[in-house]
VOGU-3710 file (C-alpha; in Angstrom, 3 decimals, decimal comma):
1> mipvasgvkv> -12,604/-4,229/2,391  -13,664/-7,375/0,586  -15,148/-9,901/3,041  -12,868/-12,912/2,710  -14,291/-16,059/4,333  -12,033/-18,763/5,725  -10,932/-21,210/3,072  -11,044/-18,605/0,307  -7,798/-18,258/-1,616  -6,421/-15,072/-3,122
11> wlatgytdmr> -4,710/-15,682/-6,467  -2,352/-13,192/-8,109  -2,072/-13,237/-11,889  1,681/-12,722/-12,264  3,085/-10,298/-14,773  0,847/-7,518/-16,054  -2,691/-7,457/-17,429  -4,538/-5,242/-19,918  -6,587/-3,091/-17,528  -9,214/-2,334/-20,179
21> kgfpglalmv> -10,729/-5,751/-19,433  -13,843/-6,081/-17,309  -15,164/-9,120/-15,456  -15,814/-11,255/-18,587  -12,290/-10,745/-19,976  -10,596/-11,235/-16,619  -12,716/-14,321/-15,885  -11,583/-15,776/-19,205  -7,965/-15,139/-18,162  -8,628/-16,970/-14,889
31> qetlkrdphs> -9,931/-19,978/-16,827  -7,272/-20,076/-19,536  -4,143/-18,770/-17,806  -4,597/-19,673/-14,145  -6,619/-22,835/-14,920  -9,120/-21,961/-12,162  -12,882/-21,447/-11,957  -13,692/-17,703/-11,724  -17,057/-18,565/-10,128  -15,481/-20,574/-7,275
41> ghlfcfrgrq> -15,676/-17,775/-4,700  -11,908/-17,240/-4,665  -10,426/-13,794/-5,342  -8,312/-13,189/-8,444  -6,063/-10,117/-8,598  -4,587/-8,434/-11,668  -2,126/-5,529/-12,000  -1,585/-3,201/-14,934  1,689/-2,515/-16,725  2,385/0,757/-14,877
51> gglikviwhd> 1,838/-0,914/-11,497  -0,449/1,697/-9,957  -3,773/0,010/-10,799  -5,121/-3,275/-9,498  -8,344/-5,147/-10,252  -9,837/-7,929/-8,142  -12,643/-10,168/-9,380  -14,796/-12,246/-7,090  -18,007/-14,195/-7,550  -20,003/-14,144/-4,306
61> gqgaclftkk> -22,493/-16,841/-5,309  -25,106/-14,334/-6,476  -23,143/-12,318/-8,982  -19,811/-11,098/-10,217  -17,889/-8,359/-8,412  -15,083/-6,270/-9,883  -13,054/-4,120/-7,500  -10,540/-1,551/-8,698  -7,927/0,443/-6,780  -5,597/3,077/-8,190
71> lergrflwps> -2,713/4,369/-6,102  -2,144/8,117/-6,107  1,606/7,523/-5,771  3,768/4,443/-5,936  3,163/0,971/-7,287  1,672/-2,266/-6,071  4,369/-4,842/-5,307  3,846/-7,746/-7,660  5,563/-11,043/-8,468  7,221/-11,347/-11,877
81> aadgtvvita> 5,741/-13,462/-14,653  8,486/-16,051/-14,045  7,017/-16,783/-10,585  3,980/-18,526/-12,081  0,764/-18,577/-10,073  0,991/-17,037/-6,601  -1,481/-17,606/-3,757  -1,549/-15,145/-0,847  -3,564/-14,910/2,369  -6,381/-12,471/3,063
91> aqlgyllegi> -4,031/-10,589/5,425  -1,424/-10,281/2,661  -4,150/-8,969/0,340  -4,876/-6,268/2,909  -1,201/-5,269/2,906  -1,106/-5,349/-0,881  -4,134/-3,054/-1,195  -2,511/-0,601/1,255  0,687/-0,486/-0,802  2,691/-2,328/1,873
101> dwrmpqktwr> 5,218/-5,037/0,964  3,003/-8,094/1,502  5,960/-10,489/1,188  7,585/-9,318/4,431  5,580/-6,712/6,378  7,436/-4,986/9,193  6,124/-4,056/12,603  6,739/-0,388/13,182  6,992/-0,483/16,966  6,658/-2,921/19,812
111> pssag> 6,686/-1,946/23,508  9,627/-3,335/25,459  7,826/-3,300/28,794  4,348/-2,696/30,174  4,796/0,547/31,949
//
């Protein structure tokens, strides 16, 4: 898992992205589309057209990191392009990377009594 410090934001680039891009191309998208600094230490997430591939870029202060995850089955849940820029928490990023609906995660079970 990506170590997300407190105060770090996770930005989702809404819509879909050309997944052939590496860090330089995605960083340029962060600057021009999201109007953010790709070297700020925040995480920026991009999803491909098919929905099964996600890329996350992060600059840790020493260098650029590019993380990629491809789902074997299913798709990453993603906001539409009409939603504009979306900021999520580190916990929601964890759900997103697991393929869980990060907008409203459900508890699977809760004990009714202690015994």
